[in-house]
C-alpha positions in Angstrom: 61.7 -63.3 4.3 60.4 -66.7 3.2 59.2 -69.2 5.9 57.3 -72.5 6.1 55.8 -73.7 9.4 54.5 -77.2 10.1 52.7 -78.5 13.2 53.0 -82.3 12.7 51.2 -83.0 9.4 49.4 -79.6 9.4 50.9 -76.9 7.2 50.4 -73.5 8.9 52.5 -71.5 6.6 53.5 -72.6 3.1 56.6 -70.7 1.8 55.2 -67.3 2.8 57.2 -64.3 1.6 56.6 -61.0 3.3 58.6 -57.8 3.3 58.3 -54.4 5.0 60.3 -51.2 4.6 61.3 -48.7 7.2 59.1 -45.7 7.0 56.0 -47.5 5.7 52.8 -49.0 7.2 52.4 -52.5 5.7 49.1 -54.2 6.6 48.8 -57.9 7.0 45.3 -59.3 6.5 43.6 -62.7 6.2 40.8 -64.7 7.6 41.0 -66.2 11.1 43.2 -69.3 10.8 44.9 -68.0 7.6 48.3 -68.1 9.3 48.7 -64.5 10.6 49.2 -65.5 14.2 51.9 -68.0 13.3 53.7 -65.5 11.2 53.6 -63.0 14.0 55.1 -65.5 16.4 58.0 -66.1 13.9 58.6 -62.4 13.4 58.7 -61.7 17.1 61.0 -64.7 18.0 58.4 -66.7 19.8 58.5 -69.5 17.2 61.3 -70.8 15.0 60.1 -71.7 11.5 60.3 -75.2 10.2 62.2 -74.0 7.1 63.3 -70.6 5.7 64.1 -67.6 7.7 64.2 -63.9 8.2 66.5 -61.2 6.8 67.2 -57.6 7.7 69.5 -55.4 5.7 70.3 -58.5 3.6 71.6 -60.3 6.7 70.0 -63.6 7.8 68.4 -63.5 11.3 67.9 -66.4 13.7 65.8 -65.7 16.8 65.8 -68.2 19.6 63.6 -66.0 21.8 61.5 -62.8 21.8 64.5 -61.0 23.4 66.6 -61.8 20.3 63.9 -60.1 18.1 63.9 -57.1 20.4 67.7 -56.8 20.2 67.4 -56.9 16.4 65.1 -54.0 16.4 61.6 -55.6 16.2 59.0 -54.5 18.7 55.5 -55.8 19.1 52.2 -54.8 20.7 49.9 -57.8 21.0 46.1 -57.8 20.6 45.6 -58.9 24.2 46.8 -56.5 27.0 50.0 -57.5 28.7 50.1 -54.9 31.5 50.6 -55.3 35.2 47.5 -53.6 36.6 49.0 -53.2 40.1 52.1 -51.4 38.8 52.2 -47.7 37.8 52.1 -46.4 34.3 55.8 -45.6 34.4 56.7 -49.0 35.8 54.8 -50.7 33.0 56.5 -48.6 30.3 60.0 -49.2 31.6 59.7 -52.9 32.5 60.9 -54.2 29.1 64.4 -52.8 29.1 66.5 -55.9 28.2 69.8 -55.1 30.0 69.5 -56.4 33.5 71.5 -53.6 35.1 69.4 -51.0 33.4 66.2 -52.7 34.3 67.1 -52.9 37.9 68.1 -49.3 37.9 64.9 -48.2 36.2 62.7 -50.2 38.5 64.3 -48.8 41.6 65.2 -45.3 40.5 62.0 -43.4 40.2 63.6 -40.4 38.6 65.3 -42.4 35.9 62.0 -44.2 35.3 60.1 -41.0 34.8 62.9 -39.6 32.6 62.3 -42.5 30.3 58.5 -42.8 30.5 57.3 -39.2 30.5 58.7 -38.1 27.1 57.3 -41.2 25.5 53.9 -40.5 27.0 54.0 -36.9 25.8 55.0 -38.0 22.3 52.1 -40.4 22.1 49.6 -37.9 23.5 49.1 -40.0 26.6 47.9 -37.5 29.2 47.8 -39.6 32.4 49.7 -39.4 35.7 52.8 -41.7 35.4 52.3 -42.6 39.0 48.8 -43.9 38.5 48.0 -47.6 38.6 47.6 -49.1 35.1 44.6 -51.1 36.3 42.4 -48.0 36.3 43.0 -46.9 32.7 40.6 -47.1 29.8 41.3 -49.3 26.7 42.9 -46.6 24.6 45.2 -45.5 27.4 46.3 -49.1 28.1 47.0 -49.6 24.4 49.1 -46.4 24.2 51.1 -47.6 27.3 51.9 -50.9 25.5 53.1 -48.9 22.4 55.2 -46.7 24.7 56.7 -49.8 26.3 57.6 -51.2 22.8 59.2 -47.8 21.9 61.5 -47.8 24.9 63.9 -49.9 22.8 63.5 -47.6 19.8 62.7 -50.5 17.4 63.2 -50.2 13.6 60.1 -52.2 13.0 56.9 -52.3 15.2 54.3 -55.0 14.8 50.8 -54.0 16.0 48.2 -56.8 16.3 44.6 -55.5 16.3 45.6 -52.2 18.0 42.1 -50.6 17.6 40.0 -53.5 18.6 37.3 -52.4 21.1 38.3 -48.7 20.8 35.7 -46.0 20.3 35.8 -44.0 17.1 37.6 -41.0 18.7 40.1 -43.2 20.4 40.7 -45.1 17.1 41.4 -41.7 15.4 43.9 -40.8 18.0 45.7 -44.1 17.7 45.8 -44.1 13.9 47.4 -40.6 14.1 50.1 -42.0 16.4 50.8 -44.9 14.0 51.1 -42.5 11.1 53.5 -40.3 13.0 55.7 -43.2 13.8 55.8 -44.2 10.1 56.7 -40.6 9.2 59.7 -40.8 11.6 61.1 -43.9 9.8 59.6 -46.8 11.8 58.4 -49.7 9.7 54.9 -50.6 10.9 53.3 -54.0 10.4 49.6 -53.5 11.0 47.4 -56.6 11.6 43.7 -55.7 11.7 40.3 -56.8 10.5 39.1 -53.2 10.2 39.6 -52.8 6.5 38.6 -49.1 6.5 41.5 -48.3 8.7 43.9 -50.1 6.4 42.7 -48.1 3.5 43.2 -44.8 5.4 46.7 -45.3 6.8 48.5 -48.2 5.1 51.0 -47.8 2.2 50.6 -51.5 1.2 48.6 -54.5 2.3 49.5 -58.2 1.9 47.1 -61.1 2.4 47.4 -64.7 3.6 44.8 -67.4 2.7 45.0 -70.9 4.1 48.7 -70.4 5.1 49.7 -69.1 1.7 50.8 -65.6 0.5 48.2 -64.5 -2.1 49.3 -61.0 -3.0 50.0 -57.4 -2.1 47.9 -54.4 -2.9 49.4 -50.9 -3.4 48.0 -47.9 -1.7 46.4 -46.6 -4.9 44.3 -49.8 -5.1 43.4 -50.2 -1.5 39.7 -50.6 -0.8 37.6 -52.8 1.5 36.3 -54.6 -1.6 39.8 -55.3 -3.0 41.1 -56.5 0.4 38.1 -58.7 0.9 38.4 -60.3 -2.5 42.1 -60.9 -1.8 41.5 -62.5 1.6 38.5 -64.7 0.8 38.2 -64.7 -3.0 34.7 -63.2 -3.1 32.9 -60.0 -2.2 31.3 -59.8 1.3 28.6 -57.1 1.6 27.7 -55.5 5.0 24.2 -56.3 6.2 21.6 -53.5 6.2 19.8 -54.1 9.4 17.4 -56.9 10.5 14.6 -57.9 8.0 12.3 -59.5 10.5 10.0 -57.6 12.9 10.4 -57.7 16.7 7.6 -58.9 19.0 6.3 -57.8 22.4 8.5 -56.8 25.3 9.5 -59.9 27.2 12.6 -58.7 29.2 13.1 -55.4 31.1 15.9 -53.9 33.1 15.0 -50.9 35.3 16.5 -48.8 38.1 20.2 -49.0 37.1 21.7 -45.9 38.7 25.3 -45.2 37.9 25.8 -41.6 39.0 24.1 -39.2 41.4 21.4 -36.9 40.0 20.9 -39.0 36.9 17.8 -40.7 35.6 18.1 -44.5 36.1 18.7 -46.6 33.0 15.7 -48.6 31.7 16.2 -51.2 29.0 13.4 -53.1 27.2 14.1 -56.2 25.0 11.3 -57.6 22.8 10.9 -61.1 21.5 12.9 -61.7 18.3 14.8 -58.4 18.9 18.5 -57.4 18.7 19.2 -54.4 20.9 22.5 -52.5 20.8 23.8 -50.5 23.8 26.5 -48.0 22.8 28.4 -45.1 24.3 31.8 -43.6 25.2 34.0 -44.9 28.1 32.1 -44.1 31.3 28.7 -44.0 29.7 27.5 -47.2 31.4 27.5 -49.8 28.7 29.5 -52.4 30.6 27.3 -51.9 33.7 24.1 -52.6 31.7 25.6 -55.8 30.2 27.1 -56.8 33.5 23.7 -56.6 35.2 22.3 -59.0 32.5 25.0 -61.6 32.8 25.7 -61.5 36.6 29.2 -60.1 36.0 28.1 -57.2 38.3 25.2 -57.2 40.7 23.4 -54.1 42.0 20.5 -54.5 44.4 18.6 -51.6 43.0 18.3 -53.1 39.6 14.9 -54.7 38.8 14.7 -57.4 36.1 11.6 -58.9 34.7 11.4 -61.9 32.4 8.0 -62.7 30.8 6.3 -60.5 33.4 7.9 -62.1 36.4 10.7 -60.6 38.5 14.0 -62.4 38.4 17.4 -62.0 40.1 20.8 -62.3 38.3 23.4 -62.2 41.1 26.0 -64.4 39.4 26.8 -65.8 35.9 25.3 -69.1 37.0 22.0 -67.3 37.6 22.1 -65.9 34.1 22.9 -69.3 32.6 19.9 -70.9 34.5 17.7 -68.2 33.0 18.8 -69.0 29.5 21.4 -66.2 29.0 24.4 -67.0 26.9 27.3 -64.5 27.0 30.6 -63.4 25.5 32.7 -61.0 27.7 34.9 -58.3 26.2 38.0 -60.1 27.4 37.1 -63.6 26.3 40.5 -65.1 27.2 40.4 -63.9 30.8 36.7 -64.2 31.6 35.0 -66.3 28.9 37.3 -69.3 28.2 39.5 -71.7 30.0 42.5 -71.5 27.7 44.2 -74.8 28.6 41.0 -76.9 28.3 39.8 -78.4 25.1 37.4 -76.7 22.6 34.8 -79.3 23.4 35.1 -78.8 27.2 34.7 -75.1 26.8 31.6 -75.5 24.7 30.1 -77.6 27.5 30.8 -75.2 30.4 27.3 -73.7 30.2 25.6 -77.1 30.4 27.9 -79.5 32.4 25.0 -81.3 34.0 23.7 -82.4 30.6 26.9 -84.3 29.9 27.7 -85.7 33.4 26.3 -88.5 35.5 27.7 -89.3 38.9 30.6 -86.9 38.3 31.6 -88.5 35.0 31.4 -86.8 31.6 29.9 -88.7 28.7 32.7 -87.9 26.2 30.9 -89.6 23.3 27.8 -87.6 23.5 29.7 -84.4 24.1 32.0 -85.0 21.2 29.1 -85.7 18.9 27.3 -82.5 19.7 30.5 -80.5 19.7 31.3 -81.8 16.2 27.9 -80.6 15.0 28.5 -77.1 16.4 32.0 -77.0 15.0 30.4 -77.5 11.6 27.6 -75.1 12.2 29.8 -72.3 13.3 32.7 -73.2 11.0 35.2 -73.3 13.8 38.6 -73.7 12.2 40.6 -76.2 14.3 42.6 -79.5 13.8 40.7 -81.2 16.6 38.0 -80.5 19.2 40.5 -81.9 21.8 43.0 -79.1 21.2 43.2 -76.3 23.8 40.8 -73.5 23.0 43.6 -71.0 23.7 45.4 -72.2 20.5 42.5 -70.9 18.3 42.4 -67.5 16.6 40.3 -64.8 18.2 37.4 -65.2 15.8 37.2 -69.0 16.3 37.3 -68.4 20.1 34.3 -66.1 19.7 32.5 -68.8 17.8 33.2 -71.3 20.7 31.4 -68.9 23.1 28.4 -68.7 20.8 28.4 -72.5 20.4 28.4 -72.8 24.2 25.3 -70.7 24.5 23.7 -72.8 21.7 24.6 -76.0 23.5 23.1 -74.7 26.7 19.8 -73.8 25.0 20.2 -70.1 25.5 17.1 -68.0 24.7 19.0 -64.7 25.0 22.6 -63.7 24.2 24.4 -60.8 25.9 27.6 -60.0 24.0 30.4 -57.5 24.4 32.0 -56.7 21.0 30.5 -59.6 19.0 33.0 -59.4 16.2 36.1 -58.1 18.0 39.2 -59.6 16.3 37.1 -61.4 13.8 37.8 -61.5 10.1 35.3 -60.2 7.5 33.9 -63.6 6.6 33.5 -64.8 10.2 32.0 -61.4 11.1 29.3 -61.9 8.5 28.8 -65.5 9.7 28.3 -64.3 13.3 25.9 -61.6 12.3 23.8 -64.0 10.2 23.7 -66.4 13.2 22.5 -63.7 15.6 19.9 -62.6 13.1 18.7 -66.1 12.6 18.7 -66.7 16.4 16.5 -63.6 16.9 14.2 -64.4 14.0 13.4 -67.8 15.5 12.4 -66.3 18.9 15.6 -65.4 20.6 16.8 -62.1 22.1 20.2 -60.4 21.8 21.7 -57.5 23.7 25.1 -56.3 22.6 27.6 -53.5 22.9 30.1 -52.6 20.2 32.4 -49.7 19.3 32.0 -50.6 15.6 29.1 -48.4 14.3 28.9 -50.4 11.1 28.2 -53.6 13.2 25.6 -51.8 15.2 23.8 -50.6 12.1 24.1 -54.0 10.4 22.1 -56.1 13.0 20.3 -54.0 15.6 16.6 -53.4 15.7 17.0 -50.6 18.3 20.1 -48.7 19.5 20.3 -47.3 23.0 22.9 -44.5 23.2 24.2 -43.8 26.7 25.9 -40.7 28.0 27.3 -40.3 31.5 25.2 -43.1 33.0 21.9 -42.1 31.4 19.9 -43.1 28.3 20.2 -40.2 25.9 18.6 -41.5 22.7 17.0 -44.7 21.5 17.3 -45.0 17.7 14.9 -47.2 15.6 17.3 -49.0 13.2 14.6 -50.5 11.0 13.0 -49.2 7.8 13.7 -45.8 6.2 14.2 -44.0 9.5 17.4 -45.9 10.5 20.2 -43.6 11.4 23.1 -43.0 9.0 26.6 -43.9 10.0 27.5 -40.2 10.6 24.3 -39.6 12.7 25.1 -42.6 14.9 28.8 -41.7 15.3 27.9 -38.1 16.2 25.3 -39.3 18.7 27.9 -41.5 20.4 30.7 -38.9 20.4 28.6 -35.8 21.4 25.9 -35.7 24.1 22.7 -35.9 22.0 20.6 -34.6 24.9 22.0 -31.1 24.2 20.9 -31.2 20.5 17.6 -31.1 18.7 16.0 -34.6 18.3 16.0 -36.0 14.8 13.0 -37.8 13.1 14.4 -41.3 13.7 14.6 -41.1 17.5 12.1 -42.8 19.7 11.4 -41.9 23.3 14.1 -43.1 25.7 
């Protein structure tokens, strides 16, 4: 395969060559904006290259639609979920059969549908009721359903775009085992991920793109986070070792959040200049804590205090008025307006600042948006392009820029670096540390324990709707990676406290 893709005068892919064998896991890496998304669209038939083309078994391929790619034996599981939440698990799995008569038969014949779906679910270790609605499943279960749906057509090659994003460590292990098993059965896997440690564990080879160009392939024997980072960005990027500035006095508290009967209500304290992480397994209560701070969910029993005075956050608008900037877990559905421009999305938290008598001052907005584009290194052709056209990492930066533009004094973030490359991840972490060091507050949740250890002052570990442990992540007492992983995965309330725990 060798392809070139232009968008007007912009060169997205410059004669990129990429090959993958059946029975191997070939990772594709690169910074946000390096061209990975464009290459994925070409491989899956969503985009026809400007020049060049694809080959399989030394035969040229020409896709006019994703269905052509499916027919040729190429399956895909996208980073964003593409399930129908009101349909059952079995209906979601069987809904991609391309032959119309077969599709109609499967959608109307429950027995035939179960005959197709149940063996695939068992093979992937997906232990859920096939009659259950897909909308009530957790992140790992939804991802396995999408893999099962792609496998209905028995593809020779399967493209997985950020499959472990937002998955907990145990769920990630489970999914990586599935991917390795598919490889061992002869399926060619194209793995796109920013989690370099996972690549080193399961990939047979890894190829990198930089600024739309192919820059090299690393063999399994030479795979390491350092070698992959150097190939992607041309320099070494070292993980941060926790915040270096001290936190101040408590200025924000959440109290009385009760998620289950017979449990101690969750209480959260946030100090001035502090970054607080809230972590736990699915069902632990992390989304409820962040939702109470952003107005995404409202519970009357929750008591909030800001600078010693009680406040109410019933809606996201209330949160914005109190100076809370946010980034939801599903930024495309709940954080951004995909068809609106980058500049307009930046302004959504401070519309009154740019409007008079119902008219927006485009000149003032464009000026400030341009400054934020430079500050956050948002990779785009123009601030007028739809924000949905950006890579995931650049979309995350737009959300941070929105909070900055609105004058946020506190950020509440789900998965701050989800889908973000190693350089952008470092940039986001440095911004949050700088924001906190100059008086701001940050509360975030993350399934990436390295990210938690990199930037948090304190770490709240939740289990079953209760605060189990609060770790101090500063100085010599900070928890090790294994200690934090173990605390998240196993209920620490049942074990002996360690020296780096502080009272919950």
